[in-house]
LOTOR-869029 format. One record per residue: x, y, z of N, C-alpha, C in turn; residue in three letters; residue number from 1. Coordinates in pm, 1 decimal. Layout:
<pts>
PT    n.east   n.north      n.up   ca.east  ca.north     ca.up    c.east   c.north      c.up  residu  num
PT         X         Y         Z         X         Y         Z         X         Y         Z     ALA  NUM
...
</pts>
This chain:
<pts>
PT    n.east   n.north      n.up   ca.east  ca.north     ca.up    c.east   c.north      c.up  residu  num
PT      84.9    -119.8       0.0       0.0       0.0       0.0      88.3     124.6       0.0     MET    1
PT      47.5     224.7     -72.5     119.7     351.5     -80.9     107.8     427.4      50.3     THR    2
PT     215.4     497.8      87.5     213.2     583.0     206.3     112.0     695.4     183.2     ASP    3
PT       7.2     704.5     267.7     -97.2     805.1     242.9     -45.5     948.2     249.7     PRO    4
PT      46.8     976.6     340.6      99.0    1113.3     351.9     180.2    1149.7     228.0     ILE    5
PT     258.0    1054.9     177.1     333.7    1079.4      53.3     238.4    1104.0     -63.6     ALA    6
PT     128.0    1029.7     -66.8      28.9    1047.8    -174.0     -35.7    1186.0    -165.2     ALA    7
PT     -64.6    1230.6     -43.8    -122.9    1364.4     -25.4     -22.5    1470.6     -68.9     ILE    8
PT     100.2    1457.2     -22.1     204.7    1555.5     -53.9     227.9    1564.8    -204.4     LYS    9
PT     219.2    1451.1    -271.9     239.7    1449.0    -417.2     133.6    1530.4    -491.0     GLN   10
PT      12.8    1540.0    -433.0     -97.4    1613.5    -496.6     -97.5    1763.1    -464.6     ARG   11
PT     -18.9    1806.0    -367.3     -15.2    1948.8    -333.3      72.3    2019.4    -436.1     ILE   12
PT      13.8    2120.0    -498.8      82.5    2190.6    -608.3     147.8    2317.8    -556.6     ARG   13
PT     271.3    2341.0    -599.6     340.7    2466.6    -570.5     307.2    2569.5    -677.6     ASP   14
PT     266.1    2687.4    -634.4     237.1    2797.2    -726.8     327.2    2914.4    -687.2     VAL   15
PT     433.3    2939.2    -766.0     524.5    3048.6    -730.2     460.6    3186.2    -748.5     PRO   16
PT     502.9    3278.3    -663.1     463.0    3419.1    -671.1     312.3    3440.9    -659.6     ASP   17
PT     247.1    3360.5    -576.5     104.8    3379.5    -549.5      84.2    3381.3    -399.0     PHE   18
PT       9.9    3472.1    -343.1     -64.5    3580.6    -407.2      21.4    3702.5    -440.8     PRO   19
PT     151.2    3697.9    -404.7     239.6    3808.0    -444.5     379.7    3752.8    -465.7     LYS   20
PT     462.1    3831.9    -528.3     598.4    3790.5    -562.1     673.7    3743.3    -437.7     ALA   21
PT     747.2    3633.3    -453.9     829.3    3581.2    -346.0     762.1    3476.2    -259.3     GLY   22
PT     631.8    3456.3    -276.7     559.6    3355.5    -197.9     540.0    3230.3    -283.0     ILE   23
PT     569.5    3114.7    -223.5     543.2    2986.4    -288.3     416.0    2929.7    -225.5     LEU   24
PT     304.9    2942.9    -296.6     173.5    2903.7    -246.9     157.4    2752.7    -256.1     PHE   25
PT     107.3    2692.0    -149.7      77.9    2549.0    -147.5     -70.4    2531.5    -179.4     LYS   26
PT     -98.9    2483.9    -300.2    -234.6    2473.5    -352.4    -291.9    2334.4    -325.9     ASP   27
PT    -400.5    2328.5    -250.2    -462.8    2199.6    -216.5    -574.2    2161.0    -314.9     ILE   28
PT    -601.1    2242.4    -417.5    -711.5    2206.7    -508.2    -686.9    2074.9    -582.1     THR   29
PT    -562.0    2036.0    -615.9    -544.6    1902.9    -675.7    -579.6    1789.5    -578.2     PRO   30
PT    -562.7    1811.3    -448.8    -605.1    1712.1    -348.5    -756.5    1697.1    -354.2     VAL   31
PT    -825.9    1810.0    -361.8    -972.0    1807.7    -365.8   -1024.9    1748.6    -495.8     LEU   32
PT    -949.7    1764.3    -603.6    -992.5    1714.4    -734.7    -982.0    1562.5    -745.7     ALA   33
PT    -906.2    1501.9    -655.0    -888.6    1357.3    -657.7    -957.4    1295.2    -535.7     ASP   34
PT   -1072.9    1231.4    -554.7   -1147.1    1178.6    -440.0   -1066.1    1084.4    -351.8     PRO   35
PT    -980.8    1003.2    -410.3    -900.9     909.6    -329.8    -806.3     985.4    -236.8     ALA   36
PT    -742.9    1089.2    -288.0    -649.3    1166.4    -206.3    -723.9    1248.2    -101.4     THR   37
PT    -835.5    1307.2    -138.6    -915.7    1381.7     -41.2    -956.6    1288.3      72.9     PHE   38
PT    -998.2    1167.8      39.6   -1035.7    1071.3     143.2    -915.7    1028.9     227.5     ASN   39
PT    -797.4    1021.1     168.0    -676.7     992.2     246.8    -655.7    1100.7     352.7     LEU   40
PT    -677.3    1227.2     314.4    -666.1    1337.8     410.8    -764.5    1320.2     525.3     CYS   41
PT    -888.7    1297.3     490.5    -992.4    1283.8     592.7    -967.1    1162.9     682.6     LEU   42
PT    -924.0    1051.6     622.4    -891.3     932.3     701.4    -778.7     962.0     799.9     ASP   43
PT    -672.7    1028.7     752.9    -557.5    1058.9     838.8    -596.8    1154.3     951.2     ALA   44
PT    -680.0    1252.0     920.4    -726.0    1344.1    1024.1    -810.8    1269.7    1127.2     MET   45
PT    -906.4    1193.0    1080.4    -998.0    1122.7    1170.8    -923.2    1022.4    1258.6     ALA   46
PT    -823.9     954.2    1203.1    -747.1     854.7    1279.4    -673.6     915.4    1398.2     ARG   47
PT    -637.0    1042.0    1387.7    -557.4    1106.8    1491.5    -640.1    1141.1    1616.5     HIS   48
PT    -771.2    1140.6    1605.7    -856.3    1187.3    1715.7    -953.8    1080.1    1760.7     TYR   49
PT    -981.4    1080.4    1889.9   -1082.3     993.9    1948.5   -1216.3    1066.5    1936.1     ASP   50
PT   -1308.3    1014.5    1855.3   -1435.8    1084.5    1836.3   -1512.5    1107.1    1966.8     PRO   51
PT   -1489.3    1022.9    2066.2   -1558.0    1038.9    2194.0   -1509.9    1163.0    2268.9     ALA   52
PT   -1396.8    1220.2    2225.8   -1340.4    1337.9    2292.0   -1372.0    1468.6    2218.4     GLN   53
PT   -1455.7    1461.6    2115.4   -1489.3    1578.7    2033.9   -1640.8    1591.6    2023.7     ILE   54
PT   -1690.6    1712.8    2046.4   -1833.6    1739.5    2030.6   -1863.8    1814.3    1900.8     ASP   55
PT   -1767.5    1896.7    1857.1   -1789.7    1978.7    1737.9   -1656.1    2003.8    1668.4     ALA   56
PT   -1665.2    2031.0    1538.8   -1548.0    2065.7    1459.0   -1570.9    2204.5    1401.8     ILE   57
PT   -1475.0    2292.8    1428.9   -1481.2    2430.2    1379.7   -1388.7    2442.0    1259.4     LEU   58
PT   -1445.0    2481.8    1144.8   -1366.8    2502.1    1022.8   -1348.4    2650.3     998.3     GLY   59
PT   -1225.0    2688.0     965.0   -1191.9    2828.4     943.1   -1207.8    2862.3     795.0     ILE   60
PT   -1276.0    2973.9     768.4   -1299.6    3019.8     631.5   -1168.2    3036.2     557.5     GLU   61
PT   -1158.5    2996.1     436.5   -1259.3    2925.4     361.0   -1223.6    2779.7     338.0     SER   62
PT   -1095.8    2749.8     320.1   -1060.2    2609.8     291.3   -1078.0    2519.2     413.1     ARG   63
PT   -1076.4    2575.9     530.7   -1105.2    2496.6     650.5   -1248.1    2445.5     651.7     GLY   64
PT   -1337.9    2514.7     578.9   -1476.2    2466.3     566.1   -1477.8    2331.8     494.1     PHE   65
PT   -1396.7    2320.8     390.3   -1397.5    2199.7     307.0   -1358.2    2078.8     390.7     ILE   66
PT   -1242.4    2090.2     456.5   -1193.1    1977.7     535.5   -1273.2    1960.2     664.6     PHE   67
PT   -1306.5    2070.0     729.0   -1378.2    2062.8     856.3   -1517.3    2004.7     842.3     GLY   68
PT   -1592.7    2049.4     743.0   -1729.6    1998.5     724.7   -1728.2    1850.9     686.3     ALA   69
PT   -1636.3    1813.7     598.0   -1628.0    1672.6     558.1   -1586.7    1585.1     676.4     ALA   70
PT   -1491.1    1633.2     756.4   -1447.0    1558.4     873.3   -1559.3    1548.1     977.5     LEU   71
PT   -1633.1    1657.0     997.1   -1745.9    1655.1    1090.6   -1850.9    1552.8    1046.7     ALA   72
PT   -1881.1    1548.5     918.9   -1977.7    1450.7     868.6   -1925.6    1308.9     888.6     ALA   73
PT   -1798.9    1288.4     859.9   -1738.9    1155.9     874.4   -1738.1    1109.3    1019.8     ARG   74
PT   -1714.4    1201.9    1112.5   -1705.0    1167.6    1254.9   -1838.2    1184.0    1328.7     MET   75
PT   -1943.3    1224.0    1255.2   -2077.1    1243.6    1312.2   -2075.7    1349.1    1424.0     HIS   76
PT   -2014.0    1464.1    1391.4   -2002.8    1575.2    1486.1   -2065.6    1700.1    1425.5     LYS   77
PT   -2099.7    1793.6    1512.0   -2151.3    1922.3    1465.4   -2039.9    1996.7    1391.7     ALA   78
PT   -2077.4    2077.9    1294.6   -1981.0    2162.3    1223.9   -2010.1    2308.2    1256.5     PHE   79
PT   -1904.2    2382.4    1291.6   -1914.9    2524.3    1325.4   -1828.0    2603.2    1227.4     VAL   80
PT   -1889.1    2690.5    1144.9   -1807.6    2773.4    1055.5   -1757.1    2899.9    1126.3     PRO   81
PT   -1627.2    2924.5    1116.1   -1568.7    3050.7    1163.1   -1549.6    3136.4    1039.5     ALA   82
PT   -1617.4    3252.8    1034.9   -1624.9    3332.3     912.5   -1564.5    3469.2     929.9     ARG   83
PT   -1534.5    3530.1     817.2   -1493.7    3670.3     814.6   -1615.7    3754.0     853.6     LYS   84
PT   -1594.6    3874.8     903.8   -1706.9    3958.9     949.5   -1813.1    3983.4     841.9     PRO   85
PT   -1938.1    3987.6     888.9   -2049.8    4021.9     802.8   -2109.4    3906.5     724.5     GLY   86
PT   -2065.5    3783.7     749.1   -2113.5    3669.5     671.0   -2215.7    3582.6     744.1     LYS   87
PT   -2223.4    3596.1     876.1   -2316.1    3513.7     953.9   -2441.0    3594.5     989.9     LEU   88
PT   -2560.2    3534.4     980.8   -2683.6    3610.0     998.1   -2731.7    3630.8    1141.5     PRO   89
PT   -2698.2    3541.8    1234.1   -2753.0    3550.7    1370.3   -2652.2    3617.3    1464.3     ALA   90
PT   -2685.9    3621.9    1592.7   -2598.6    3684.9    1692.4   -2460.6    3619.6    1689.1     ALA   91
PT   -2357.8    3703.1    1688.2   -2221.5    3656.2    1667.3   -2129.1    3689.7    1783.1     LYS   92
PT   -2026.3    3607.0    1797.6   -1911.5    3636.2    1882.9   -1797.9    3671.0    1787.6     GLN   93
PT   -1728.2    3780.4    1815.2   -1624.8    3828.9    1723.9   -1493.0    3843.7    1797.5     ARG   94
PT   -1385.5    3820.7    1724.1   -1251.9    3849.9    1775.6   -1172.9    3920.2    1666.3     ILE   95
PT   -1107.6    4028.3    1704.2   -1014.6    4097.9    1615.8    -874.8    4051.5    1656.0     ASP   96
PT    -790.0    4029.7    1558.6    -656.0    3980.8    1588.7    -555.3    4039.0    1490.8     TYR   97
PT    -430.4    4037.2    1534.0    -323.8    4096.5    1453.3    -258.5    3990.4    1366.2     GLN   98
PT    -236.3    4026.6    1242.8    -160.3    3945.6    1149.1     -19.6    4002.9    1139.5     LEU   99
PT      64.7    3936.6    1062.5     201.4    3985.0    1047.1     203.6    4127.5     993.3     GLU  100
PT     114.3    4155.4     896.9     106.0    4289.1     837.8     -38.4    4335.8     838.0     TYR  101
PT     -91.8    4372.5     952.8    -226.7    4424.4     959.0    -313.0    4351.4    1060.1     GLY  102
PT    -443.8    4363.9    1040.4    -540.2    4306.8    1133.7    -647.1    4231.2    1056.3     PHE  103
PT    -715.7    4142.3    1124.9    -827.1    4069.0    1066.9    -926.1    4038.9    1179.0     ASP  104
PT   -1034.9    3972.2    1144.9   -1135.4    3936.7    1243.7   -1203.3    3806.9    1201.7     ALA  105
PT   -1254.5    3734.1    1300.1   -1333.4    3613.1    1278.3   -1459.4    3622.3    1362.7     LEU  106
PT   -1565.0    3556.3    1315.2   -1690.6    3549.9    1389.7   -1746.0    3408.7    1384.7     GLU  107
PT   -1814.8    3371.1    1492.2   -1896.2    3249.9    1494.5   -2028.4    3285.7    1560.6     ILE  108
PT   -2130.8    3207.0    1532.5   -2258.9    3229.7    1598.7   -2243.9    3202.8    1748.2     HIS  109
PT   -2306.6    3286.3    1828.4   -2298.5    3272.7    1974.9   -2357.3    3140.9    2024.8     ARG  110
PT   -2451.4    3085.5    1950.2   -2512.6    2959.6    1994.1   -2447.8    2836.2    1930.9     ASP  111
PT   -2336.7    2855.5    1861.3   -2271.4    2744.5    1790.8   -2197.1    2650.7    1885.0     ALA  112
PT   -2151.2    2703.2    1997.9   -2075.0    2623.6    2093.6   -2136.9    2642.3    2231.3     ILE  113
PT   -2164.9    2530.6    2293.5   -2222.8    2534.2    2428.4   -2111.5    2522.0    2532.4     LYS  114
PT   -2135.5    2572.7    2653.4   -2033.3    2561.8    2758.3   -1986.2    2416.9    2776.6     PRO  115
PT   -1855.4    2401.7    2788.9   -1786.4    2273.4    2810.5   -1781.5    2184.1    2687.2     ALA  116
PT   -1837.7    2227.2    2574.0   -1824.0    2146.0    2452.6   -1677.3    2140.7    2411.2     GLU  117
PT   -1638.5    2023.5    2360.4   -1500.3    2000.6    2315.7   -1494.5    2019.3    2164.7     ARG  118
PT   -1408.6    2112.3    2122.0   -1406.4    2156.1    1982.4   -1269.8    2132.3    1920.3     VAL  119
PT   -1269.2    2072.5    1802.4   -1148.9    2055.2    1721.9   -1149.1    2162.1    1613.4     LEU  120
PT   -1039.1    2236.5    1601.7   -1024.2    2339.5    1498.6    -957.1    2276.4    1376.8     ILE  121
PT   -1011.5    2303.6    1258.1    -957.3    2246.6    1134.1    -937.0    2357.3    1032.0     VAL  122
PT    -820.5    2353.4     965.8    -792.0    2443.4     854.1    -698.0    2372.3     757.6     ASP  123
PT    -681.1    2428.4     639.9    -594.1    2364.1     542.1    -446.5    2389.2     570.2     ASP  124
PT    -411.6    2505.8     628.5    -271.6    2545.0     638.7    -241.4    2614.1     770.0     LEU  125
PT    -132.6    2573.3     833.7     -80.2    2642.2     951.1      45.6    2715.9     908.5     LEU  126
PT      41.4    2849.0     919.2     157.3    2932.3     886.0     201.4    3004.7    1012.7     ALA  127
PT     151.0    3125.2    1035.3     189.8    3200.4    1155.4     102.6    3166.7    1275.7     THR  128
PT     -11.2    3102.4    1253.3     -97.7    3059.3    1362.6    -197.2    3162.4    1411.7     GLY  129
PT    -197.2    3281.1    1353.6    -284.9    3387.3    1401.3    -432.6    3355.6    1390.0     GLY  130
PT    -473.2    3300.6    1278.9    -615.1    3272.5    1257.9    -661.7    3156.3    1345.7     THR  131
PT    -580.6    3052.7    1356.7    -617.0    2940.4    1443.6    -620.1    2985.0    1589.9     ALA  132
PT    -527.3    3071.8    1629.5    -528.1    3125.4    1766.5    -659.4    3201.2    1790.0     TRP  133
PT    -698.5    3285.6    1693.9    -823.0    3361.6    1708.0    -942.5    3267.7    1719.2     ALA  134
PT    -945.1    3161.8    1639.1   -1054.9    3064.4    1646.6   -1059.4    2999.8    1784.5     ALA  135
PT    -943.4    2967.1    1839.9    -940.9    2905.5    1973.4    -992.8    3002.4    2079.7     SER  136
PT    -963.2    3130.2    2062.9   -1013.1    3230.5    2157.5   -1164.8    3246.3    2147.5     GLU  137
PT   -1220.2    3234.0    2027.1   -1365.9    3238.4    2010.8   -1431.4    3121.2    2083.6     LEU  138
PT   -1374.0    3003.2    2069.0   -1427.5    2885.0    2136.7   -1427.7    2908.0    2287.8     VAL  139
PT   -1315.5    2956.2    2339.3   -1304.1    2980.8    2484.0   -1402.3    3088.4    2530.7     ARG  140
PT   -1421.1    3192.1    2449.4   -1511.9    3300.4    2487.3   -1654.7    3250.3    2505.4     ALA  141
PT   -1689.4    3143.3    2434.4   -1823.7    3086.7    2445.6   -1830.4    2972.2    2547.4     LEU  142
PT   -1719.7    2949.6    2618.2   -1718.4    2847.5    2722.1   -1679.0    2709.2    2676.0     GLY  143
PT   -1638.5    2696.7    2550.3   -1596.1    2566.7    2498.6   -1451.1    2536.0    2531.5     GLY  144
PT   -1413.0    2412.9    2507.0   -1275.9    2367.2    2528.1   -1218.5    2325.0    2393.6     GLN  145
PT   -1100.4    2374.8    2359.6   -1035.8    2336.1    2234.1    -958.2    2207.8    2258.5     VAL  146
PT    -994.5    2102.0    2186.9    -926.6    1973.4    2203.6    -802.3    1963.0    2116.1     THR  147
PT    -792.8    2047.3    2013.9    -677.0    2043.8    1925.4    -701.0    2126.7    1801.6     GLY  148
PT    -595.9    2132.6    1720.3    -602.7    2203.0    1592.4    -537.3    2114.7    1487.6     ALA  149
PT    -607.7    2090.0    1379.0    -562.9    1996.7    1275.7    -551.4    2069.1    1141.6     CYS  150
PT    -442.1    2043.5    1072.5    -413.3    2109.9     944.9    -367.4    2007.1     842.8     PHE  151
PT    -397.4    2032.1     716.6    -344.8    1947.9     610.0    -195.8    1977.8     594.0     VAL  152
PT    -159.9    2106.8     590.1     -22.2    2150.7     565.7      25.3    2237.1     681.3     ILE  153
PT     152.5    2219.2     718.0     217.0    2306.7     816.0     346.7    2359.6     755.8     GLU  154
PT     362.3    2490.2     758.4     487.6    2553.2     715.7     574.4    2566.8     840.3     LEU  155
PT     666.8    2474.1     858.6     742.5    2465.7     983.7     844.5    2578.1    1000.4     THR  156
PT     874.7    2650.3     893.1     968.9    2762.2     901.7     901.9    2889.5     953.6     PHE  157
PT     770.3    2883.5     975.9     695.9    2994.8    1034.6     652.3    2956.5    1176.2     LEU  158
PT     618.7    3054.2    1261.5     597.8    3026.6    1404.3     458.7    2979.1    1444.7     PRO  159
PT     383.3    2918.8    1354.2     246.3    2878.3    1386.8     235.4    2782.8    1503.5     GLY  160
PT     316.5    2678.7    1503.6     309.2    2579.8    1611.4     344.7    2643.8    1745.6     ARG  161
PT     442.2    2733.1    1745.3     481.0    2801.7    1868.5     366.3    2889.3    1919.4     GLU  162
PT     298.4    2956.8    1827.2     186.3    3042.6    1867.5      71.4    2961.4    1926.5     ARG  163
PT      60.4    2836.1    1883.0     -47.5    2748.5    1928.6       1.9    2646.8    2030.8     LEU  164
PT     109.8    2678.3    2100.8     170.6    2581.4    2192.7      75.8    2536.7    2303.3     LYS  165
PT     -30.0    2612.1    2326.3    -130.1    2574.3    2425.9    -227.6    2468.8    2372.4     HIS  166
PT    -214.1    2432.6    2244.9    -304.5    2336.3    2182.6    -228.7    2211.9    2136.4     LEU  167
PT    -301.9    2102.8    2120.2    -248.8    1983.2    2055.2    -258.9    2008.6    1904.9     ASP  168
PT    -145.2    2034.4    1839.9    -142.5    2065.7    1696.7    -101.9    1941.6    1619.0     VAL  169
PT    -180.2    1911.1    1515.3    -151.2    1796.9    1428.1    -157.0    1844.7    1283.3     HIS  170
PT     -54.6    1811.3    1205.9     -55.3    1842.1    1062.5     -16.7    1717.6     985.8     SER  171
PT     -73.7    1703.2     867.0     -46.1    1585.8     785.0      85.9    1599.0     710.2     LEU  172
PT     108.6    1715.2     649.5     225.6    1738.8     563.6     300.3    1860.1     615.5     VAL  173
PT     431.2    1848.7     626.4     512.6    1960.8     672.5     610.6    2003.2     563.0     GLN  174
PT     627.1    2134.6     552.6     727.8    2192.3     462.1     814.7    2285.2     544.2     TYR  175
</pts>
């Protein structure tokens, strides 16, 4: 049998100078285009966690929705979307956070997480960790407990894992 992580890594496409010059973008759309590889990702993510220890999966906009919602369905858990401001219709919890060059914000519905619920954060990429940190703070603000943060790709030359040192961080592919 082929190594599933090697198969996933083989499908991740490098796109130079995107979204700006000097950046080598890791494109996961070829993973999504191949059902076998997409399922390898979901299998590897699901294997790492005990479903009895998770009540909900929070996916970060936008590619975290793809992996998070599919993983939530596979594990029979609630799915919570963390969105950019102005996208959710009901009462929201918001956090503003600093990025390397500027600021951003995330929102979730206030009723999406109940006190003491155990939440797994899912996104496609861990870089500096700012967005995943903000998502974890939203969970805590609503009384939930973050059980971990799971990523398809981790850029180990950036400080994301260090920023999330308070969490159990798991990534499938590291660069």
